[in-house]
Residue frames as qw, qx, qy, qz and C-alpha x, y, z in Angstrom:
[[0.357, -0.165, 0.457, -0.797, 3.61, 8.21, -1.48],
 [0.201, -0.257, -0.940, -0.095, 1.29, 5.37, -0.53],
 [0.412, -0.244, 0.064, -0.876, -2.21, 6.57, 0.07],
 [0.321, -0.015, 0.850, -0.417, -4.60, 4.81, 2.30],
 [0.533, -0.088, -0.606, -0.583, -7.23, 2.50, 0.99],
 [0.156, -0.067, 0.845, -0.507, -9.38, 1.32, 3.74],
 [0.584, -0.125, -0.419, -0.684, -12.40, -0.71, 3.68],
 [0.141, -0.008, -0.953, 0.268, -14.37, -2.79, 5.78],
 [0.571, -0.270, 0.035, -0.775, -17.79, -3.66, 7.18],
 [0.179, 0.008, -0.962, 0.208, -19.15, -6.34, 9.48],
 [0.481, -0.049, 0.174, -0.858, -22.83, -6.83, 9.88],
 [0.078, 0.171, 0.982, -0.021, -25.27, -9.64, 10.78],
 [0.459, -0.065, -0.240, -0.853, -28.68, -9.47, 9.13],
 [0.613, -0.034, 0.629, -0.477, -31.61, -11.38, 10.64],
 [0.042, 0.112, -0.915, -0.385, -31.97, -14.62, 8.76],
 [0.105, 0.424, 0.889, -0.140, -35.46, -15.31, 9.97],
 [0.209, 0.462, 0.105, -0.856, -36.89, -11.91, 8.62],
 [0.649, 0.584, 0.481, -0.082, -39.47, -12.09, 5.94],
 [0.599, 0.308, 0.376, 0.636, -38.08, -11.28, 2.40],
 [0.096, 0.847, 0.243, 0.463, -39.71, -7.90, 2.19],
 [0.462, -0.884, 0.056, 0.048, -38.54, -6.82, 5.59],
 [0.768, -0.292, 0.282, 0.496, -35.05, -8.27, 5.03],
 [0.512, 0.515, 0.340, 0.597, -34.84, -6.18, 1.81],
 [0.104, -0.931, -0.113, -0.330, -35.80, -3.07, 3.55],
 [0.634, -0.725, 0.163, 0.215, -33.20, -3.62, 6.26],
 [0.745, -0.012, 0.314, 0.588, -30.52, -4.29, 3.71],
 [0.360, 0.657, 0.286, 0.597, -31.33, -1.08, 1.79],
 [0.187, -0.899, -0.008, -0.397, -31.29, 1.22, 4.83],
 [0.771, -0.623, 0.076, 0.103, -29.17, -0.39, 7.62],
 [0.840, 0.149, 0.049, 0.520, -25.95, -0.68, 5.71],
 [0.265, 0.792, -0.024, 0.550, -25.38, 3.02, 5.53],
 [0.435, -0.819, 0.242, -0.286, -24.86, 3.60, 9.25],
 [0.919, -0.288, 0.245, 0.113, -23.12, 0.30, 9.54],
 [0.766, 0.419, 0.070, 0.484, -20.71, 0.94, 6.66],
 [0.053, 0.859, -0.144, 0.488, -19.76, 4.45, 7.98],
 [0.697, -0.644, 0.284, -0.137, -19.13, 2.99, 11.48],
 [0.943, -0.087, 0.214, 0.239, -17.07, 0.28, 10.09],
 [0.585, 0.639, -0.019, 0.499, -14.98, 2.55, 7.78],
 [0.234, -0.864, 0.248, -0.370, -14.25, 4.80, 10.81],
 [0.855, -0.428, 0.292, -0.014, -13.08, 1.66, 12.60],
 [0.887, 0.256, 0.125, 0.364, -10.87, 0.58, 9.75],
 [0.286, 0.825, -0.152, 0.463, -9.22, 3.99, 9.70],
 [0.492, -0.755, 0.329, -0.282, -8.55, 3.64, 13.31],
 [0.955, -0.118, 0.248, 0.108, -7.29, 0.23, 12.89],
 [0.702, 0.548, -0.019, 0.455, -4.87, 1.38, 10.21],
 [0.034, -0.861, 0.260, -0.437, -3.67, 4.18, 12.55],
 [0.618, -0.595, 0.474, -0.198, -3.05, 1.77, 15.36],
 [0.253, 0.528, -0.784, -0.207, -1.48, -0.76, 12.86],
 [0.660, -0.028, 0.680, -0.318, -3.98, -3.59, 13.49],
 [0.257, 0.312, -0.730, -0.551, -3.36, -5.64, 10.30],
 [0.094, 0.148, 0.979, -0.105, -5.40, -8.57, 11.61],
 [0.278, 0.590, 0.541, -0.531, -8.59, -6.44, 11.80],
 [0.324, 0.585, -0.294, -0.683, -7.97, -4.78, 8.44],
 [0.136, 0.202, -0.898, -0.367, -7.41, -8.07, 6.70],
 [0.185, 0.327, 0.893, -0.247, -10.62, -9.58, 8.22],
 [0.337, 0.657, 0.403, -0.541, -12.59, -6.86, 6.57],
 [0.273, 0.557, -0.517, -0.590, -11.28, -7.19, 2.98],
 [0.929, 0.281, 0.109, -0.214, -12.54, -9.66, 0.52],
 [0.711, -0.274, 0.513, 0.396, -10.03, -12.09, -0.76],
 [0.556, 0.505, 0.481, 0.452, -10.75, -10.67, -4.18],
 [0.150, -0.886, -0.104, 0.427, -9.99, -7.08, -2.96],
 [0.579, 0.349, 0.229, 0.700, -8.56, -4.71, -5.50],
 [0.170, -0.874, -0.180, 0.419, -7.51, -1.12, -5.19],
 [0.588, 0.445, 0.198, 0.646, -6.07, 1.78, -7.25],
 [0.334, -0.736, -0.197, 0.556, -4.43, 4.87, -6.12],
 [0.377, 0.925, 0.035, -0.037, -3.79, 8.10, -8.01],
 [0.108, 0.830, -0.546, -0.030, -0.42, 7.97, -9.65],
 [0.730, -0.250, 0.635, -0.016, -0.11, 4.17, -9.13],
 [0.201, 0.440, -0.716, -0.504, 1.22, 2.13, -11.95],
 [0.450, -0.100, -0.820, -0.340, -1.58, -0.53, -11.55],
 [0.702, -0.512, -0.225, -0.441, -3.93, -2.31, -9.31],
 [0.021, -0.411, 0.792, -0.451, -3.18, -3.49, -5.82],
 [0.649, -0.262, -0.663, -0.265, -4.61, -6.40, -3.98],
 [0.706, -0.654, -0.192, -0.190, -5.36, -7.45, -0.41],
 [0.823, -0.145, -0.101, 0.540, -1.72, -8.39, 0.32],
 [0.368, 0.382, -0.006, 0.848, -0.51, -4.89, -0.90],
 [0.315, -0.726, -0.127, -0.598, -3.14, -3.11, 1.13],
 [0.827, -0.533, -0.151, 0.095, -2.24, -4.93, 4.32],
 [0.750, 0.023, -0.067, 0.657, 1.48, -4.18, 3.74],
 [0.096, 0.702, 0.117, 0.696, 0.68, -0.45, 3.54],
 [0.646, -0.733, -0.201, -0.071, 0.09, -0.51, 7.35],
 [0.775, -0.331, 0.045, 0.536, 3.92, -0.90, 7.77],
 [0.469, 0.317, 0.260, 0.782, 4.78, 1.77, 5.05],
 [0.113, -0.589, -0.166, -0.783, 2.40, 4.66, 6.28],
 [0.273, -0.297, -0.670, 0.624, 1.91, 6.18, 9.61],
 [0.153, -0.730, -0.432, -0.507, -1.32, 8.07, 10.20],
 [0.213, -0.009, -0.481, 0.851, -1.16, 10.85, 12.81],
 [0.274, 0.378, 0.414, -0.781, -4.46, 12.45, 12.28],
 [0.000, -0.221, -0.772, -0.596, -7.56, 12.03, 9.98],
 [0.342, 0.284, 0.317, -0.838, -11.00, 13.38, 9.27],
 [0.106, 0.190, 0.878, 0.426, -13.77, 11.64, 7.47],
 [0.294, 0.412, 0.353, -0.787, -16.89, 13.18, 6.17],
 [0.536, 0.423, -0.194, -0.704, -19.73, 13.42, 3.56],
 [0.308, -0.046, 0.950, 0.029, -20.54, 9.73, 3.53],
 [0.703, 0.226, -0.086, -0.669, -22.98, 8.38, 0.86],
 [0.333, -0.065, 0.940, 0.042, -24.07, 4.77, 0.59],
 [0.640, 0.302, -0.184, -0.682, -25.93, 3.75, -2.52],
 [0.744, -0.023, 0.657, -0.121, -27.25, 0.25, -2.85],
 [0.207, 0.422, -0.683, -0.560, -26.15, -1.54, -6.00],
 [0.630, -0.116, -0.712, -0.288, -28.03, -4.81, -5.29],
 [0.716, -0.637, -0.081, -0.272, -29.20, -6.36, -1.99],
 [0.887, -0.320, 0.017, 0.333, -25.60, -7.70, -1.50],
 [0.584, 0.163, 0.097, 0.789, -23.55, -4.77, -2.73],
 [0.058, -0.943, -0.255, 0.204, -23.22, -0.98, -1.93],
 [0.529, 0.505, -0.013, 0.682, -21.18, 1.86, -3.35],
 [0.432, -0.791, -0.241, 0.359, -19.71, 4.10, -0.63],
 [0.460, 0.578, -0.016, 0.674, -18.22, 7.50, -1.27],
 [0.473, -0.822, -0.186, 0.258, -16.65, 9.90, 1.30],
 [0.328, 0.825, -0.237, 0.394, -14.06, 12.62, 1.70],
 [0.786, -0.471, -0.166, 0.365, -11.00, 12.15, 3.93],
 [0.210, 0.829, -0.411, 0.316, -8.20, 14.54, 5.06],
 [0.922, -0.322, -0.071, 0.204, -5.32, 12.73, 6.64],
 [0.145, 0.866, -0.453, 0.155, -1.81, 13.53, 7.76],
 [0.918, -0.326, 0.197, 0.109, 1.14, 11.27, 8.52],
 [0.097, -0.725, 0.613, 0.300, 4.38, 9.96, 7.21],
 [0.939, 0.341, 0.013, -0.045, 5.41, 7.77, 4.33],
 [0.757, 0.199, -0.206, 0.588, 8.92, 6.84, 5.17],
 [0.370, -0.316, -0.234, 0.841, 10.54, 10.19, 6.02],
 [0.031, -0.254, -0.360, -0.897, 8.21, 12.16, 3.76],
 [0.242, 0.298, 0.562, -0.733, 5.32, 14.06, 5.51],
 [0.019, -0.360, -0.783, -0.507, 1.92, 13.60, 4.01],
 [0.193, 0.375, 0.405, -0.811, -0.96, 15.98, 4.11],
 [0.023, -0.111, -0.803, -0.585, -3.80, 14.82, 1.85],
 [0.496, 0.297, 0.350, -0.737, -7.29, 15.60, 0.88],
 [0.038, 0.099, -0.911, -0.399, -9.00, 12.69, -0.98],
 [0.751, 0.026, 0.044, -0.659, -12.29, 11.39, -2.24],
 [0.190, -0.202, 0.961, 0.016, -12.75, 7.71, -1.84],
 [0.769, 0.111, -0.192, -0.600, -15.13, 5.37, -3.74],
 [0.199, -0.262, 0.927, -0.182, -15.47, 1.87, -2.39],
 [0.752, -0.099, -0.433, -0.487, -17.65, -1.18, -3.30],
 [0.286, -0.281, 0.799, -0.448, -18.67, -3.31, -0.38],
 [0.624, -0.038, -0.640, -0.447, -20.26, -6.75, -0.77],
 [0.688, -0.384, 0.405, -0.464, -22.22, -8.89, 1.62],
 [0.551, 0.364, -0.750, -0.036, -20.34, -12.15, 2.04],
 [0.464, -0.186, -0.822, 0.271, -21.81, -14.75, 4.28],
 [0.368, -0.766, -0.500, 0.167, -22.59, -12.94, 7.57],
 [0.364, -0.629, -0.031, 0.686, -20.45, -9.85, 7.01],
 [0.441, 0.897, 0.031, -0.012, -19.84, -6.91, 4.58],
 [0.721, -0.306, 0.282, 0.555, -16.40, -6.87, 3.08],
 [0.110, 0.793, -0.229, -0.553, -14.43, -4.42, 0.96],
 [0.829, 0.336, 0.417, 0.160, -14.17, -5.50, -2.66],
 [0.553, 0.428, 0.189, 0.690, -12.76, -2.42, -4.37],
 [0.272, -0.843, -0.188, 0.424, -11.52, 0.86, -3.44],
 [0.501, 0.539, 0.183, 0.652, -10.26, 3.99, -5.37],
 [0.270, -0.767, -0.237, 0.532, -8.78, 7.16, -3.94],
 [0.426, 0.666, 0.278, 0.546, -8.64, 10.37, -5.85],
 [0.357, -0.270, -0.254, 0.858, -6.73, 13.48, -4.59],
 [0.073, 0.894, 0.436, 0.071, -8.77, 16.73, -4.24],
 [0.351, 0.497, -0.070, 0.790, -7.44, 20.19, -4.72]]
């Protein structure tokens, strides 16, 4: 069973702001932006918009799923769109922790249902993701999904 790993964020930060103000914006604004973008990525995955999903992942993206035999990359993540059909999902308990001015750790809980091939999927998972500010946007760099009881 392929589990979903979705990441993404796109945000423009004012380039002309003073350094102190810019730091404050980066440490508080990403939380709402990250949550909004993650919700959009889930919807893009559900509607099978591979172009939008690819644009939100770093070229160095890596992911690991519970039960996997190793790490996946951006290409593997995009291919999952064809292998998994989401019928419904709920996302909650978002936490965004700054790691640096250009990186955040995002954790949240997801419940989702769908099909992987002919197999029905009904999952509750915790996600941990690292997002980095790359140029003018935030992109998913790393994601890990862990099944919850």
